[in-house]
C-alpha positions, -999 to +999 in steps of 0.1 A: +000+000+000+030+023-002+016+042-032-016+051-014-014+087-003-038+094+025-063+078+049-094+094+064-104+080+098-134+099+110-145+098+146-182+108+142-192+136+166-223+134+187-237+165+170-233+151+135-240+114+137-265+087+146-256+060+170-231+034+158-232-003+156-219-023+186-194-043+166-187-028+132-167-045+105-136-026+095-131-021+058-110+000+035-126+019+006-103+034-021-112+067-038-092+077-070-082+112-058-048+126-047-066+153-026-099+155-010-125+180-022-162+186-022-168+161-051-165+132-026-189+147+000-215+119-005-189+095+008-181+118+037-218+123+045-223+085+045-199+083+074-204+116+092-242+111+094-239+075+107-253+058+076-223+034+076-227+028+113-263+016+106-249-010+083-224-022+108-194-008+089-163+010+101-149+025+069-115+040+063-114+061+031-081+059+013-071+085-013-052+068-041-033+079-073-061+072-098-085+045-109-059+021-121-043+021-087-077+016-070-084-014-092-050-030-085-052-025-048-087-039-045-077-069-067-047-076-044-068-075-013-057-042+002-092-028+002-126-044+000-142-017-022-130+007-048-145+036-065-129+035-100-134+046-136-144+014-155-123+020-186-090+009-171-105-017-148-125-034-176-093-035-198-076-054-169-106-078-166-105-091-201-094-127-208-060-131-224-041-104-206-014-113-182-029-118-147-064-104-154-080-087-124-108-107-109-131-077-103-167-067-110-187-036-105-216-040-080-231-004-079-232+022-106-224+057-094-214+081-123-238+080-152-219+103-175-183+103-188-162+126-166-137+132-195-142+161-218-123+179-246-122+216-238-108+249-249-100+282-230-133+300-226-123+328-250-111+304-277-126+308-312-128+270-315-164+258-313-163+222-324-140+192-322-137+192-360-120+226-358-091+210-338-075+197-370-039+208-370-041+218-333-022+208-302-041+190-274-029+189-238-031+158-216-016+150-182+006+124-198+008+105-230+000+072-212-031+086-194-067+077-200-071+111-216-054+098-247-081+071-251-110+095-247-094+123-267-088+100-297-123+087-295-138+122-296-116+130-326-126+099-345-163+106-338-158+140-354-142+125-385-106+133-376-076+110-375-061+113-340-028+100-351-023+124-380-046+154-376-036+166-341-006+166-318-010+154-282+013+172-257+018+162-221+013+192-198+009+177-164-018+189-141-028+218-118-007+249-122+015+234-149-015+226-171-030+261-165+003+277-175+004+256-207-031+270-216-023+306-208+010+305-227-009+289-257+014+258-256-019+239-264-051+248-281-073+224-262-072+199-233-086+165-224-092+165-187-116+152-161-146+171-147-132+182-113-100+194-129-119+216-153-139+231-124-106+237-106-092+255-136-122+279-136-119+286-099-082+294-103-089+319-131-084+297-162-120+288-172-125+263-200-154+255-222-163+220-232-167+212-269-198+191-279-191+154-283-211+125-295-240+117-271-231+080-268-196+089-257-208+116-233-230+089-216-203+063-211-205+050-175-178+062-152-165+060-116-185+033-098-181+008-070-162-024-076-150-054-056-135-088-062-158-116-074-149-134-042-161-105-020-193-102-041-199-139-035-190-142+001-199-107+015-229-094-005-244-079+027-213-058+033-213-045-002-250-038-004-247-020+030-219+003+018-238+010-015-270+018+005-251+041+028-235+060-001-269+063-018-282+079+014-252+102+014-259+112-021-296+119-014-287+140+016-261+160-004-284+166-033-311+179-009-286+201+011-255+209-009-243+235+015-243+211+044-221+187+025-197+214+014-193+224+051-190+188+061-161+183+037-143+213+050-148+201+086-133+167+079-107+179+054-098+215+064-073+218+036-101+215+011-116+248+022-106+278-001-080+299+016-090+333+001-122+352-002-152+361+019-174+334+035-198+338+007-171+335-020-157+304-004-190+287-003-198+297-039-166+280-049-173+249-029-208+246-044-194+247-079-176+215-071-209+199-062-221+201-098-202+168-103-230+150-084-254+159-111-239+130-131-246+106-102-282+105-113-299+099-146-334+104-160-334+069-174-334+054-139-353+081-119-347+081-082-330+047-080-294+044-070-267+020-082-287+008-113-266-003-143-278+009-177-267-022-198-266-004-232-242+021-219-218-005-206-220-022-239-211+011-255-181+012-231-170-022-245-173-009-280-154+022-271-125+002-257-126-022-287-125+006-312-096+022-294-077-011-294-076-014-256-094-048-257-092-076-282-128-086-283-161-073-268-166-079-231-201-090-221-220-069-196-222-098-171-184-098-169-182-061-161-210-058-135-236-076-114-271-063-107-278-087-078-272-060-051-291-031-066-325-038-050-308-041-016-290-008-022-323+009-028-340-006+003-344+025+025-367+054+031-354+081+007-380+106+018-367+104+054-332+111+042-343+142+022-363+154+053-332+150+075-312+170+050-338+198+048-339+200+086-301+197+092-286+224+115-257+240+096-244+255+129-231+220+139-206+222+111-192+257+119 
């Protein structure tokens, strides 16, 4: 576990939590982020508000260096559950690769692709087609951004190996500098990174992409097939607690922003008035909008089979897999009904009545 970067052990305060279980099972849950921010607030709420206690779970959230690391660590037994983007994990699940990962998704979380192709907000470029002959920035040439960027270009009728130049620009300040200095004309980055660029004074504008690509499933909950078989109650319990955390956060975004800052003080903006800091925090919560989908209504964890088949096609066309992967290999639906077995209205009511003073 030497590559894992940080652990969050939360001792739930009396003012913020419900009573805990007498003998909770200790588990590790990996999140693919180097630093905590408001985007993971539903996970924090699940613990802070006692939803995990109600399931008999004592969870340590571990921040890891990306989805690939999450999948590897879960597969090797260093964590029972991982929240990971399916593209890299599914590639590693396929038959024929050396030491395929024996993993499967058990609860869908993100219903839209978190990767976009964007340009500085004042750029004259309005479509992906207009990127012919341009330079596109990615964190690294071996990153997932390359797979998504090439797919967007192919869908627009361009040849990604001939019509554009991909340039590694790192992340954070280094990436912003590359945009400001016009080293690149566009970037392929993930959702929270784009929001962070805007908050730091380098706003970007997403270019329209093919709807099928925009709706590819993304970061969701996975476990080993052995855990799914032997500990379905544990997995369903965690999925249910997270679903409650999401319902709470969607009903009271301010509370969940403040909750994040209380547990991770370093995530709170350092500059600006109270109102300006909160406004910035709330902008990060727009990522939760992709955790729901009109096709499934109010349910949580539901897998939309056609979109996972689209993911298989995406990987096949990009050369990341040798043959289509059946949906049954990528995910199981056996826990979805249990994940949704709770009183959603009661959670929403709790959120509406929550006393924000307990978080200040």
